[in-house]
C-alpha positions as CSV (number, residue, x, y, z in Angstrom):
1,M,-10.4,-44.7,-31.9
2,L,-10.0,-45.4,-28.2
3,L,-10.6,-42.6,-25.9
4,V,-9.5,-44.3,-22.8
5,T,-5.9,-45.7,-22.4
6,A,-3.4,-46.0,-19.7
7,R,-1.9,-42.7,-20.7
8,R,-5.0,-40.8,-21.6
9,P,-7.9,-40.5,-19.2
10,A,-11.5,-40.5,-20.5
11,V,-12.5,-37.3,-22.2
12,T,-15.5,-35.8,-20.4
13,F,-17.3,-32.5,-20.5
14,T,-19.6,-30.9,-17.9
15,P,-23.2,-30.4,-19.0
16,R,-22.6,-26.6,-19.2
17,E,-19.5,-27.1,-21.3
18,S,-21.4,-29.5,-23.6
19,R,-24.2,-27.0,-24.1
20,I,-21.7,-24.2,-24.8
21,L,-19.8,-26.4,-27.3
22,D,-23.1,-27.5,-29.0
23,L,-24.0,-23.8,-29.5
24,L,-20.5,-22.9,-30.6
25,R,-20.5,-25.7,-33.2
26,A,-23.9,-24.4,-34.4
27,G,-22.1,-21.2,-35.3
28,L,-23.2,-18.9,-32.5
29,P,-20.6,-16.4,-31.3
30,Q,-19.8,-16.4,-27.6
31,K,-21.8,-13.3,-26.9
32,D,-25.0,-14.9,-28.3
33,I,-24.3,-18.1,-26.4
34,A,-24.1,-16.1,-23.2
35,A,-27.4,-14.4,-24.0
36,R,-29.1,-17.7,-24.9
37,L,-27.9,-19.4,-21.7
38,D,-28.6,-16.3,-19.5
39,I,-24.9,-16.0,-18.4
40,S,-22.3,-13.4,-19.0
41,P,-19.9,-13.6,-22.0
42,W,-17.1,-13.8,-19.4
43,T,-18.6,-17.0,-18.0
44,V,-18.8,-18.6,-21.4
45,K,-15.1,-17.7,-22.0
46,R,-14.2,-19.1,-18.6
47,H,-16.0,-22.4,-19.2
48,L,-14.1,-22.8,-22.5
49,E,-10.8,-21.9,-20.9
50,N,-11.3,-24.4,-18.2
51,A,-12.2,-27.1,-20.6
52,R,-9.2,-26.3,-22.9
53,R,-6.8,-26.4,-19.9
54,R,-8.3,-29.7,-18.6
55,H,-8.1,-31.4,-22.0
56,R,-4.7,-29.8,-22.8
57,V,-5.7,-28.2,-26.1
58,A,-4.5,-24.8,-27.2
59,T,-7.5,-23.4,-29.1
60,T,-11.3,-23.4,-28.9
61,T,-11.3,-25.0,-32.4
62,Q,-9.2,-27.9,-31.1
63,L,-11.6,-28.2,-28.1
64,A,-14.6,-28.3,-30.5
65,V,-13.0,-31.0,-32.6
66,L,-12.3,-33.1,-29.5
67,Y,-15.8,-32.6,-28.3
68,A,-17.2,-33.7,-31.7
69,R,-15.1,-36.8,-31.7
70,T,-16.2,-37.8,-28.2
71,R,-19.8,-37.2,-29.1
72,G,-19.4,-39.4,-32.2
73,A,-17.7,-42.1,-30.1
74,R,-20.6,-42.1,-27.6
75,R,-23.2,-42.4,-30.4
76,T,-21.6,-45.5,-31.9
77,S,-21.1,-47.3,-28.6
């Protein structure tokens, strides 16, 4: 699967978004992610909202799937 095309820019995540998504995929609720990263739950929610908006996905689940696919693509390259 190609992640970079003329129509679709490269899928990237900030280091903070990556850390949040790693913890979310590990099964932690947003409240626990916030406590672990020493940030507020509102900040976790805002990072996820910004990433969803930037990548044009509707749900956090879709964002997590996109993140998992990009991580898999990076590992095989």
